[in-house]
N, C-alpha and C positions, 0 to 999 in steps of 0.2 A: 200648332208648332210645339215640338218637344225636342230637347237636345239630349234626352236620356236614352241613348242607344246602348245596346249591350257591348261591353268591351270583351273581345275574344282574346283574352290574355291567359296564358297557361304558365303559372309558376311551376317550373320543373320540380322533380322530386328533391332536388337540392337547390332551393332558392337562395338568393343572396343572404348570407348570414349577417346579422348586426354585429357579430363579434369583431369583424375586421374594422368596421367603422368605430367601434368603441375603443379599439386599440389605437387607432389613429388620433382619437381625441385625447388619449393619455400621453402626457409628456415624459413620464418616468420610464417607460419600457425601453426605448432606444438607449438612453444613458446607462441603464442597468445592464443591458446586454453588452454594451461597449466595455463597461468596467469588468464584467466577467470574461470577455474576450481578452482584455489586457492582462488579466491574471494568468490565463492559460498561455498567452503569448510570452509572458515573462518566464514562465516555467520552461517552455520549449527553448527560448533563447538561452536561458541559464544552462540547460542540458547541452546545447550545442557548444557553449563556451567551455564547459568541462571537457568535452570530447576534443575541442581544439587544443587545449593545453596538453592533454594526454598525447595527442598526435605530435605536438611540438617536442615533447620529451622523447618520444619514441624515434623521431627522425633525427633531431639535432642533439639530443641529450640534455638540453636545457631550454628554458622558456624566457631567456633574457630579453629578447625583442618584444615578446608579449608583455612582460612586466614593464618595460619602458613605455609601452603604449597605454598601460593601465592608468598612469597618472593623468595624461591628457584626456582619456576617456571619462574618467571620474569627474573631471572638471566640466566637461561638456554636458554630461548627464545631470549633474547638480544644477548647472545653469538653466538647462531646459526645464527641470522640475520646478524650480522656483519661479521662473518666468511664466510657465504655462498656467499656474494658478492665477496670476494677475491677468493673463490673457482671457481666462474663463470669465473673470469679473467684467472685462471689457465687453465680451460678447453678450453676457447677460444684461449689462446696462443698456446696450444698444437695443436689445429686444424690448426692454421696459419702455424706453423712449418711443419706440415704434408703436407699441400697444397704446400708449397714452395719446399719441398724435392721431392714430387711426380712430380711437374712440371719440375724440373731440371734433375731427374733421368730417368723418363719414357717418358711422353709426356703430353703436356698441355691438350690433349683430355681426359685423364683419371681423371682429377680433378673432373669431374662430379660424380665419384664414392664416393667421400668424401662429396659432397654437397647433394647427394641423400641418404646417409647412414641413415637408420632409427635409428640406435644406437646412432649416433652423435646427431640427433635431440632429441631423448628421453632423453639423458643425459643432454643436455643443457636445455631442457624444465623442467626436474625434478628439477634441481638446481634453475632455475628461479622461478618455482612455490613455492619452499621452501622459497626462499627469500621473495616473495610477501606475502605468508601466515604468516610468522613470523612478517613481518612488520605490517600487519593488526592486528595481535594479540596484538602487543605492543600498538597500538592505542586504544585498548579497556581496557587497564589497568586502575584500580582505585587507586587513591592516598590514600584513607582512609584505616586505619588499625582497625577501630572500627567494630567488628563483627556485631553489630546491623545495621550498615549502608551499609554493603557489599551486593551488588546485583549480582556480578559475580566474579568467581575465575577461572583462565585459566587452569583447570585441563585437560579437554578433548583437549583443544587447544595445551597444552604442549605435551600430548601424541601423537597427530597427528603430531606435529612438529618433534618429535623424530623419528617417523616412516618415515616421509619424508626425514629426514637426512640419515637414514639407506638406504632408497631406492636410494638416490642420490649417496651415497658412493658405493653401489653395482653396479649401472650403470656406475660409473666412472671407477671402476676396469675393467669391461667388455669393456668399451670404450678404455681404454689404450691398452688392449690386442688386440682389433680389429684394432686399429690404427697402432700398431707395425706390425701386419700381413700385412696390406695394404701398409706398407713401403717396403715390400719385393716383388720383381717383380713377382715371381710365383703366388702369391695370386691375384695380380692385373690382370695378364693374365687370371687366372682361372675365375675371376669375369666377365671379358669382354666376355669370351667364353660362360659362362653359360647364360648371357643375350642374346647372339646371338642364342643359342640353344632354348631359350624360344620363340624367334620370329619365328624360323623354326617350333617349335612345335605348335604354335598358328595356323598357316596356315594349318598344317597337321590335326588339330582337326576339321576343318570346314567340313561340309557335302558336298560331291561331287555333281556336277551338270553336266548334259549333255548340249551340245551346246556350241557355241562360241559367241564372240561379234558380234553384227549386222553389216552388211555392211553399207557403207555410204548411207545416204538417199539422197533425191533430192537436197538439198542444205546444205552446211556446212559453218559455220561462226566461225572464230577464234577470241576469246576474249583475250584482253591484260590485264596484271596485273596492277591494280590501287591501290594496297595496299602498305605497307611499304616495303622497300628493306630488304633482308635478306635470310638466308638459309631456304629452305622449310623443316621444322622440322617434321610435320605430317599433315595429311588430316582428316577432319571430314567427313567421308563417309556418315554417317547418314544424315547430313545436306545437302550434295550435292544430295543424293538420293531424299530427300523431295523436293528440289528445282527443280530437273529435272522432277519429277513427276508432280509438279504444272504447269510447262511450257510444259509438254508433249514432252520432248526432251531426247536425250542421250548426256552425257557429256564425251568426251574423254580428259582426262588430258594429257597435253603435257609434263610438267616436271616430273621427278622422284623425290622421296624423297631424299633430300640431295643437290638438285640443288639450285643455287643462283638465286633469283628472283629480278628484278629491275622493276620500272614502265616502261611499254611498252613490257615486256617479255610475249610471248604467254603463256597462262595458260590452256585454254580448247578449244577444237573444238566442237562446238554445232551442232549436227546432227538433223535436223528437228525441228519442233515446234517453239516456240517463244524464242529467246535468252534471258536469264536472264541478269540483270545488272551486269557488271564486279565487282562492289562493293560487290554484294551478293556472287559471287564466291570467292572473296578475303577473305571474313569473314570465309570461311571454310578452308582456307589454312593458317596454322600457320607458320609464318616466325620468325626467331630469329637470334641471332648472331652466334649460333653454332648448330651442329646437335645433335640429340638424338637417343636413341636406340629403341624408341617406335615402329616405323614402318620401320626403316632403317636398313636392314640387312647389307648393305655395310659399315655402320659406324663401325660395329664390326671388319670387316677386316681392315678398315682404322686404327683403334687404334692398332691392333696387328702389322700391317706393320710399323706404326710409331715407336713403341717400338723396333722393330727389326732393322730398319735402324738407329735409334739413337744409339743403342748398337754397330752397325758396324762402326760408325763414328770414325775417327782417334783420336778424343778427348776422347772417351770412350773405344773403342777397346775391346768389350766384346762379342765375337761371341757366347758364351754359352747362353747368354740371347736371342740372335737372334734365336738360335736353339729352345729354349723354346717357342718362338712365333710361329715358324714354326710347332712345335708339335701341337699347338692348331689350326693353320690354316689348317693343315692336317685333324684334327678332324672335323672341320666345313665343309670342302669340301667333306669329306666322307659322312657326313649327307645330303649334297645337291646333290651328284652325281646322284642320281636316281630321283630327284624331277623335275617336269616340269617347264619350264621358258617361260612365255609369259605375257599376260595382266591379271590383276586382275579385275574380273567382279563383280559388285555389283548390286543386283536386288531390286525392291520394293516389297511391300506386294503381289502384283498380279503376281510376277515372271518375270516382264518385266525388261530387262537390262536397267539400268539408268546411271551408272558410269563405266568407263573403265580406269584403272590405269596401265601405263606401269611399268614393273619391269626390273631389269638388266638381260642381257642374260648370259648364261653359260660362253661364252668367256669373257664377261666383268668381271665376278667374278674371273675367272682364271687370267686375266691380272692384276687385282687389287691385288690378293693374292701373285703373284710371281714376277712380273716385277721389281719393285723397289728393292726388297730383292735380286734378282739375280744380278742386276747391281751393287749394293753396296757391295755384299758379294762374288763376283766372285773370289776374291783373298784369301778367307778364306776356306780352305779345310773342316773344321768342318761343315761349313754351306752348302757348295755345296754337300757334301755327304748326309746331311740330306734332302736337296731338292731333290736329286736324289731318295732317298728312298721314299719320299712322292709321287713323280710323278709315280714311279713304282707301289706303292700300289694303287693309284687312277686309273692307267691304267688297273690294274687287275680287279677292281670291277666296272669300268665305263661301261655303255652301249656303243654299237658300235658307235652311233652318237656323243658321247661325247669324244671319244678317240683322234680324230685328233687334237683338241686344246691342249690336254696334250702332244701329240707327238711333236707338235711345241715347247712347253715349254722345253721339254727334249732336243731338238736340240739347242735351244737358250742357254740353260745352258751349253752344251758342247762347243759352240762357245765362250761364255763368259769366261769359264775356260781356253780355248786355248789362249785367248788374254792375260791372266794374268799369266799363268803357261806354259812357253815354254818347259820345260823338259818333255819328254813323260812319264817317270815313275811317276813323281809327278802329272802329269795331269791324268793319269790313277787312281792314288790313290785318287785324288780330286773328281773324278766322280764315285767312288765305292759307291753304296747305303749303308747307315749306319743309323739306326734309332736313334743312340746316337750322331751322328756327327762323332766323333772319339771315338769308344768304343771297347769293347772286341769283337774280330772277332768271328763270328758265321757262320757256314755253313748253308745257307738257300736254298740250291739247291733242297732239298727234300720237301720244304714247298710248298703246293699247292697255 
């Protein structure tokens, strides 16, 4: 039995670039663009205000009505400017509290959900843009009250400032609602699962190809990592393909996504051609302090397992949360049970294989999904019953060559329960499959 079947995956000539994911991880980009937009908007609004005063003089011969409006407008804009800065502090404080609660209740790995949240960035950016806009509008105020000397009255600027305030308040309401949802573990687990399913779906959407990775050529050279130390977050496949084509070689990546690289760690095996400089290879390998979900399917399982084992710790003792994590692990494994596991092959424009990336095996995924949870939760019948149900479902739908690994997990679960539950009746109860952990008994004997 072997589970290493060729993956017929074709990364097109324009594979997913890590740049988009790197920008999503950065919190500074959206506020910066919002501030630049506020500066441009203030300039446009000021120009419209000048033209409005010119039109008033041309039609009425004076701008008395506009001047009378200016006093009230200045008061509104000044109030908005001072209040918005305090409002930004409130938004930022709520974010910090959310991060602290998420780290203590779930897992430090899930903090990335809050940093990557588009709604959080949009709310903070809108509030910051409103503050910058109103500040610039105040700088354009004129001290004179003589209609004959008035050149601009902030009519358009005031209306835009009010609209920005309404936008900020609307986003703030949505932000509070989204933050409260993310403080509940089912929504966090659901977000992690959906991101993992997106990764699975990405590879499914690639066009299939025939053939496998080429055999070793006449000589092979292993290059060592010369970049900074850190976790391999993602790989720029397009850059590696161009590099391999330029040197007429094939690059077999040694580490998998999520491995920790240090200077001297083997990174690629170069087959034939002229070996590129290690620095060129390192520039295509993005390393950082933590993992991301961009190309790392295992990181989704890692987060779900971390949430489960934290819930099973004596300090928390919340097996229901662990069962909810197992529900989603079961869902991901059911989506992967029929997928091939082997190397990921990338070709150049001419169809020549240039980059080969190893991926986790089926057994590796199963061990990651079940081992720690089984060890930590063997004494919780709610969890063991849910694990038994998940394994039985996977055994029913798995291809023949995937079943032995699942059967081993079923036997290990029985041994773990036997070590923690000496009474035969309680042991039988703990190993009875139940999709709710301990739920309403249902006769599933007639279910296919």
